[in-house]
Backbone as a chain_set.jsonl record, in Angstrom:
{"seq": "XXXXXXXXXXXXXXXXXXXXXXXXXXXXXXXXXXXXXXXXXXXXXXXXXXXXXXXXXXXXXXXXXXXXXXXXXXXXXXXXXXXXXXXXXXXXXXXXXXXXXXXXXXXXXXXXXXX", "coords": {"N": [[-21.104, -3.771, 3.543], [-21.519, -1.003, 3.316], [-19.757, 0.205, 1.454], [-20.636, -0.926, -0.87], [-22.951, 0.37, -1.831], [-22.134, 3.115, -2.872], [-20.463, 2.29, -5.044], [-22.172, 0.708, -6.537], [-24.089, 2.64, -7.275], [-22.369, 4.337, -8.747], [-21.652, 2.661, -10.929], [-24.147, 2.067, -12.043], [-24.895, 4.671, -12.778], [-22.956, 5.283, -14.754], [-23.544, 3.29, -16.67], [-26.149, 4.055, -17.36], [-25.648, 6.374, -18.726], [-24.287, 5.555, -20.987], [-21.673, 4.621, -20.654], [-19.975, 1.927, -20.679], [-17.74, 0.66, -19.961], [-16.065, 0.214, -17.013], [-13.774, 0.404, -14.178], [-13.071, -1.241, -11.336], [-10.868, -0.732, -8.911], [-9.978, -1.985, -6.627], [-10.713, -4.819, -4.921], [-11.912, -6.706, -2.422], [-13.765, -8.305, -0.899], [-16.153, -10.944, -0.882], [-18.859, -10.09, -1.352], [-18.46, -7.708, -2.804], [-17.23, -8.772, -5.178], [-19.433, -10.151, -6.14], [-21.225, -8.095, -6.631], [-19.859, -6.691, -8.768], [-19.854, -8.747, -10.649], [-22.64, -8.877, -11.001], [-23.266, -6.868, -12.632], [-22.311, -7.758, -14.975], [-19.525, -7.626, -14.933], [-15.991, -8.529, -14.862], [-13.521, -10.217, -13.123], [-10.198, -9.411, -12.501], [-7.014, -10.408, -11.517], [-4.048, -9.096, -10.396], [-0.889, -10.211, -10.018], [2.008, -9.829, -8.137], [4.976, -11.267, -8.019], [7.187, -10.599, -6.411], [6.133, -9.576, -4.176], [4.863, -11.289, -1.856], [1.774, -12.826, -0.739], [0.143, -11.815, 2.385], [1.115, -13.647, 5.287], [-1.103, -16.025, 6.86], [-1.293, -15.719, 9.606], [-0.787, -13.03, 9.882], [-2.714, -11.863, 8.31], [-5.265, -10.848, 9.571], [-7.693, -9.553, 9.304], [-10.781, -10.057, 7.48], [-10.817, -8.742, 5.015], [-8.169, -8.802, 4.276], [-7.687, -11.138, 3.083], [-8.149, -11.506, 0.407], [-7.268, -12.971, -1.691], [-8.659, -15.221, -2.068], [-10.862, -14.853, -3.593], [-12.31, -15.801, -6.568], [-10.666, -15.316, -9.649], [-11.404, -14.102, -12.913], [-9.372, -13.79, -14.741], [-5.874, -13.895, -14.627], [-3.05, -11.917, -14.067], [0.483, -11.732, -14.303], [2.628, -9.586, -12.843], [5.704, -8.968, -13.38], [7.693, -7.673, -14.607], [8.56, -5.117, -16.926], [6.795, -1.918, -17.217], [5.893, -1.631, -19.806], [5.641, -4.248, -20.528], [3.64, -5.074, -18.752], [1.574, -3.504, -19.737], [1.208, -4.827, -22.243], [0.342, -7.342, -21.334], [-2.052, -6.654, -20.128], [-3.477, -5.778, -22.494], [-3.535, -8.242, -23.926], [-5.164, -9.665, -22.127], [-7.514, -8.238, -22.344], [-8.163, -8.791, -25.01], [-8.397, -11.605, -24.899], [-10.607, -11.885, -23.192], [-12.582, -11.073, -24.82], [-13.239, -8.407, -24.975], [-11.966, -6.727, -26.488], [-9.157, -4.775, -27.301], [-8.57, -1.506, -26.265], [-8.774, 1.385, -28.281], [-5.971, 3.514, -29.09], [-6.472, 6.183, -28.327], [-8.323, 5.85, -26.295], [-7.101, 4.561, -24.226], [-6.105, 4.268, -20.866], [-3.652, 5.617, -18.837], [-1.426, 3.441, -17.203], [-0.929, 3.017, -13.717], [0.994, 2.919, -10.772], [0.836, 2.44, -7.266], [3.041, 2.667, -4.844], [3.528, -0.148, -3.015], [1.397, -1.477, -4.012], [-0.634, -4.224, -4.957]], "CA": [[-22.244, -3.258, 2.686], [-21.493, 0.448, 3.141], [-19.035, 0.512, 0.243], [-21.243, -1.405, -2.041], [-23.889, 1.403, -2.41], [-21.569, 4.074, -3.734], [-19.999, 1.615, -6.196], [-23.382, 0.325, -7.316], [-24.568, 3.871, -7.898], [-21.367, 4.77, -9.774], [-21.615, 1.766, -12.085], [-25.448, 2.272, -12.633], [-24.869, 5.991, -13.436], [-22.125, 5.119, -15.99], [-24.221, 2.551, -17.62], [-27.26, 4.905, -17.912], [-24.986, 7.43, -19.62], [-23.57, 5.02, -22.21], [-20.286, 4.275, -20.469], [-20.123, 0.578, -20.279], [-16.448, 0.139, -19.358], [-15.681, 0.766, -15.7], [-12.75, -0.383, -13.56], [-13.051, -1.149, -9.838], [-9.456, -1.053, -8.766], [-9.655, -2.73, -5.376], [-11.859, -5.68, -4.631], [-11.437, -7.582, -1.398], [-14.77, -9.096, -0.237], [-17.075, -11.689, -1.81], [-20.031, -9.264, -1.808], [-17.956, -6.851, -3.81], [-17.142, -9.506, -6.377], [-20.75, -10.48, -6.49], [-21.793, -6.855, -7.242], [-19.103, -6.452, -10.001], [-20.303, -9.697, -11.639], [-24.041, -8.718, -11.276], [-23.269, -5.859, -13.802], [-21.583, -8.354, -16.093], [-18.168, -7.396, -14.87], [-15.1, -9.589, -14.762], [-12.465, -9.951, -12.081], [-8.842, -9.585, -12.946], [-6.145, -10.305, -10.387], [-2.663, -8.794, -10.84], [0.042, -10.852, -9.061], [3.412, -9.316, -8.053], [5.628, -12.282, -7.308], [8.183, -10.167, -5.493], [5.299, -9.198, -2.996], [3.981, -12.443, -1.522], [0.556, -12.453, 0.099], [0.363, -11.855, 3.819], [0.867, -14.933, 5.924], [-2.366, -16.191, 7.491], [-1.148, -15.234, 10.962], [-0.84, -11.494, 9.85], [-3.969, -11.444, 7.607], [-6.211, -11.033, 10.606], [-9.06, -9.062, 8.948], [-11.28, -10.796, 6.358], [-10.45, -8.175, 3.815], [-6.83, -9.041, 3.923], [-7.628, -12.471, 2.619], [-8.885, -11.401, -0.871], [-6.805, -13.835, -2.738], [-9.528, -16.372, -2.143], [-11.856, -14.547, -4.567], [-11.912, -16.392, -7.904], [-10.556, -14.29, -10.674], [-11.621, -14.584, -14.29], [-8.144, -13.732, -15.423], [-4.774, -13.517, -13.784], [-1.924, -11.23, -14.82], [1.697, -11.676, -13.524], [3.359, -8.365, -13.008], [7.043, -9.259, -12.945], [8.591, -7.093, -15.603], [8.396, -3.613, -17.114], [5.514, -1.228, -17.443], [5.51, -1.935, -21.201], [5.241, -5.737, -20.575], [2.412, -5.121, -18.157], [0.523, -3.068, -20.718], [1.019, -5.859, -23.199], [-0.417, -8.399, -20.651], [-3.438, -6.117, -20.038], [-4.095, -5.836, -23.809], [-3.862, -9.649, -24.203], [-6.251, -10.075, -21.266], [-8.759, -7.68, -22.955], [-8.502, -9.614, -26.245], [-8.857, -12.986, -24.451], [-11.932, -11.685, -22.609], [-13.372, -10.627, -25.951], [-13.667, -7.0, -24.805], [-11.202, -5.893, -27.469], [-8.185, -3.819, -26.745], [-8.958, -0.138, -26.419], [-8.041, 2.209, -29.289], [-4.926, 4.307, -28.31], [-7.045, 7.429, -27.651], [-9.173, 5.472, -25.201], [-6.276, 3.919, -23.22], [-5.881, 5.014, -19.613], [-2.316, 5.319, -18.444], [-1.238, 2.51, -16.119], [-0.222, 3.647, -12.623], [1.35, 2.021, -9.583], [0.994, 3.104, -5.988], [3.98, 2.046, -3.879], [3.634, -1.666, -3.077], [0.066, -2.044, -4.282], [-0.669, -5.506, -5.662]], "C": [[-22.171, -1.785, 2.433], [-20.815, 0.851, 1.834], [-19.672, 0.032, -1.02], [-22.221, -0.38, -2.691], [-23.296, 2.395, -3.345], [-21.056, 3.436, -5.139], [-21.109, 1.227, -7.082], [-23.923, 1.562, -7.95], [-23.661, 4.354, -9.018], [-21.542, 3.994, -11.046], [-22.969, 2.014, -12.781], [-25.439, 3.662, -13.387], [-24.145, 5.939, -14.706], [-22.887, 4.391, -16.999], [-25.434, 3.319, -18.232], [-26.736, 5.986, -18.861], [-24.109, 6.819, -20.718], [-22.126, 4.623, -21.911], [-20.095, 2.872, -19.904], [-18.824, 0.042, -19.601], [-16.177, 0.821, -18.065], [-14.587, -0.174, -15.15], [-12.824, -0.167, -12.021], [-11.71, -1.587, -9.499], [-9.052, -1.879, -7.524], [-10.889, -3.508, -4.906], [-11.411, -6.73, -3.602], [-12.437, -8.48, -0.708], [-15.556, -9.824, -1.31], [-18.216, -10.891, -2.234], [-19.578, -8.23, -2.878], [-17.747, -7.553, -5.13], [-18.509, -9.879, -6.98], [-21.41, -9.195, -7.225], [-21.142, -6.573, -8.562], [-19.715, -7.474, -11.031], [-21.859, -9.454, -11.952], [-24.233, -7.658, -12.397], [-22.585, -6.442, -14.988], [-20.069, -8.144, -16.078], [-17.312, -8.671, -14.75], [-14.074, -9.2, -13.711], [-11.09, -10.388, -12.627], [-7.883, -9.507, -11.725], [-4.737, -10.056, -10.963], [-1.748, -9.256, -9.636], [1.459, -10.069, -9.183], [4.247, -10.396, -7.257], [6.684, -11.858, -6.192], [7.475, -9.578, -4.22], [4.436, -10.345, -2.656], [2.745, -12.016, -0.637], [0.948, -12.505, 1.586], [0.275, -13.25, 4.407], [-0.469, -14.85, 6.789], [-2.392, -15.553, 8.83], [-1.221, -13.668, 11.007], [-2.063, -11.042, 9.17], [-5.139, -11.662, 8.533], [-7.639, -10.622, 10.148], [-9.49, -9.831, 7.678], [-10.83, -10.123, 5.026], [-9.041, -8.304, 3.357], [-6.596, -10.468, 3.371], [-8.267, -12.549, 1.186], [-8.378, -12.253, -1.861], [-7.659, -15.117, -2.916], [-10.657, -16.116, -3.217], [-11.429, -15.032, -5.896], [-11.916, -15.264, -8.911], [-10.988, -14.917, -12.084], [-10.416, -14.573, -15.125], [-7.05, -13.226, -14.471], [-3.605, -13.008, -14.616], [-0.74, -11.281, -13.81], [2.514, -10.404, -13.833], [4.753, -8.483, -12.549], [8.055, -8.695, -13.848], [8.435, -5.666, -15.672], [6.971, -3.157, -17.287], [4.993, -1.6, -18.823], [5.009, -3.427, -21.273], [3.89, -5.83, -19.85], [1.296, -4.611, -19.009], [0.213, -4.123, -21.736], [0.13, -6.96, -22.529], [-1.872, -7.833, -20.538], [-4.16, -6.173, -21.412], [-4.403, -7.299, -24.238], [-5.06, -10.083, -23.353], [-7.544, -9.528, -21.894], [-9.198, -8.478, -24.217], [-9.073, -10.928, -25.84], [-10.215, -12.857, -23.847], [-12.948, -11.217, -23.612], [-13.961, -9.23, -25.681], [-13.033, -6.16, -25.871], [-10.377, -4.883, -26.823], [-8.683, -2.418, -27.101], [-8.173, 0.508, -27.579], [-7.088, 3.097, -28.508], [-5.596, 5.518, -27.671], [-7.869, 7.034, -26.392], [-8.354, 4.847, -24.018], [-6.012, 4.785, -22.046], [-4.42, 4.672, -19.275], [-2.295, 4.425, -17.205], [-0.477, 3.219, -14.971], [0.049, 2.668, -11.544], [1.405, 2.962, -8.328], [1.839, 2.264, -5.001], [3.983, 0.52, -4.12], [2.261, -2.26, -3.336], [0.135, -3.305, -5.167], [-1.771, -5.499, -6.687]], "O": [[-22.707, -1.319, 1.427], [-21.284, 1.775, 1.171], [-19.334, 0.485, -2.114], [-22.307, -0.277, -3.915], [-23.786, 2.576, -4.459], [-21.23, 4.022, -6.207], [-21.01, 1.398, -8.297], [-24.209, 1.521, -9.147], [-24.124, 4.73, -10.095], [-21.58, 4.574, -12.131], [-22.98, 2.163, -14.003], [-25.937, 3.759, -14.509], [-24.626, 6.486, -15.699], [-22.904, 4.823, -18.152], [-25.699, 3.242, -19.432], [-27.474, 6.421, -19.745], [-23.279, 7.512, -21.306], [-21.396, 4.307, -22.85], [-20.064, 2.714, -18.683], [-18.849, -0.889, -18.796], [-16.066, 2.047, -18.084], [-14.463, -1.331, -15.553], [-12.658, 0.944, -11.518], [-11.375, -2.743, -9.761], [-7.934, -2.385, -7.419], [-11.927, -2.947, -4.555], [-10.579, -7.574, -3.932], [-12.015, -9.371, 0.03], [-15.624, -9.403, -2.464], [-18.579, -10.963, -3.409], [-20.354, -7.948, -3.791], [-18.068, -6.962, -6.162], [-18.676, -9.906, -8.199], [-22.037, -9.308, -8.278], [-21.876, -6.213, -9.482], [-20.049, -7.086, -12.151], [-22.313, -9.794, -13.044], [-25.293, -7.605, -13.02], [-22.291, -5.72, -15.94], [-19.392, -8.434, -17.064], [-17.849, -9.762, -14.559], [-13.809, -8.025, -13.46], [-10.873, -11.499, -13.111], [-7.989, -8.546, -10.963], [-4.308, -10.731, -11.899], [-1.833, -8.784, -8.503], [1.921, -9.754, -10.28], [4.226, -10.431, -6.026], [6.996, -12.59, -5.253], [8.158, -9.135, -3.296], [3.306, -10.391, -3.143], [2.749, -11.005, 0.065], [1.929, -13.139, 1.977], [-0.625, -13.992, 4.015], [-0.853, -13.81, 7.323], [-3.375, -14.908, 9.196], [-1.644, -13.078, 12.001], [-2.477, -9.906, 9.401], [-5.937, -12.573, 8.311], [-8.635, -11.235, 10.533], [-8.632, -10.214, 6.882], [-10.508, -10.806, 4.054], [-8.71, -7.974, 2.218], [-5.461, -10.919, 3.222], [-8.855, -13.571, 0.832], [-9.002, -12.324, -2.92], [-7.402, -15.952, -3.783], [-11.305, -17.058, -3.672], [-10.321, -14.735, -6.345], [-12.831, -14.454, -9.06], [-10.901, -16.126, -12.3], [-10.376, -15.263, -16.144], [-7.24, -12.316, -13.664], [-3.234, -13.547, -15.658], [-0.901, -10.934, -12.64], [3.007, -10.209, -14.944], [5.028, -8.133, -11.401], [9.189, -9.173, -13.878], [8.206, -5.002, -14.662], [6.062, -3.963, -17.482], [3.801, -1.854, -18.997], [4.072, -3.752, -22.003], [3.043, -6.608, -20.29], [0.203, -5.178, -19.03], [-0.955, -4.309, -22.076], [-0.785, -7.45, -23.192], [-2.818, -8.555, -20.855], [-5.323, -6.571, -21.478], [-5.44, -7.545, -24.854], [-5.907, -10.824, -23.852], [-8.547, -10.238, -21.975], [-10.371, -8.777, -24.441], [-10.109, -11.349, -26.355], [-10.983, -13.802, -24.029], [-14.1, -10.984, -23.246], [-15.069, -8.928, -26.124], [-13.467, -5.041, -26.148], [-10.811, -4.195, -25.899], [-9.186, -2.221, -28.207], [-7.009, 0.171, -27.797], [-7.372, 3.411, -27.353], [-5.278, 5.836, -26.525], [-8.065, 7.875, -25.515], [-8.902, 4.644, -22.935], [-5.712, 5.966, -22.218], [-4.015, 3.52, -19.426], [-3.066, 4.638, -16.269], [0.496, 3.931, -15.219], [-0.646, 1.658, -11.436], [1.935, 4.073, -8.361], [1.366, 1.284, -4.424], [4.35, -0.002, -5.173], [1.978, -3.391, -2.941], [0.968, -3.356, -6.071], [-1.967, -6.491, -7.389]]}, "num_chains": 1, "name": "protein.A"}
C-alpha cells in the first residue's frame, strides 16, 4: 500500500493539470493493477521470449509472480527496437488511444534485462 499513495497522487496531479496520458512502467501487485484501472488505465505486458519468467521455486516473493495480473494487451519483444516501436504503435491504435504524433513520442529505452 505504501507505493500506491505516491502513484495515486502523481496520476491525480497529472489529470488535474490536463495530462491524461501517464505510464506506470512497473506493475507487480494486484492492488497496483486495480489503482491503474481505477483511473481508466490499461495494462500492457511486454514479453521477452529470451528471458523466461522465474521458476516458481525461485519466485518466492509475491511481487515476483506478476505474470498472473491480467493484461489488456500483450506485446512480444523479440526483434529490433524499430519493431518494438511498431508494436507499441499498433497497440495504441488497437486500444483506441491513437498513436502519438511524432513530437509527442517518448523514446523507448531498455534497462539491462528488464522485461
